N, C-alpha and C positions, 0 to 999 in steps of 0.2 A: 468554558470549560465544557460543555455541549458537544463541541467541536470534534473534543478528544475520544469521547466515549460511542462514536460512531463506529456501523459495526465494519466498514469497511476500513479505518484509521486503527482496529483493535486488531484486525486479520493481516492488516500489512503489518505491523507492530510483531504481531504473533511468527508471521513467516521470517519475518529479518533475525528475528531473536533466535529463531530453531535453524537459521541457516549460519545464524556466527557461533551457536555452539556446536554446529555438524562440523565447520568448518575449522575450529578451535581442537573439536578430539579428534582431525585430522579423518574425518568418513567419507568428506566431498574434497574434490581440490579448490583450489584458490578460483581457475578460470569458473568453475559451477556455482561458483558463491558471486563471482560479479556478475553471470546471466541471470540467477537468481534475484540480484538486488536490482538488475536494472528492469528485469520483468515486473517486480513487484513497484517499485516508481511509475513506470509506464502506467500500470494496470491500475493503480491509484489515481494517476491524474486522469485517463481518461475515463475512470467511473466518475470522477468530479466534475468532469465535462459533459458528461452524458447527463445525469443529475439536473443541471442547470439547466438544460438542453430540455429537460422532460417538462420538470416543474415549473409551473405558471407562475410569472413578475404579481408582484401585488401592483396595483396600480399606485402614482405616484402622484401626490397633493401638490 
């Protein structure tokens, strides 16, 4: 459950929800929505990879 309360996840979720609302209310085009979704997914994955690279690993017993 803690994984779903991370700042990265909540920001990504809020961005996708707001982009979905904007496309449903016809404030943005579907092409813009696609670009936003792709950018959010790439940023989230990149953030996870960077965090795993920077965070020290615990020694294995």
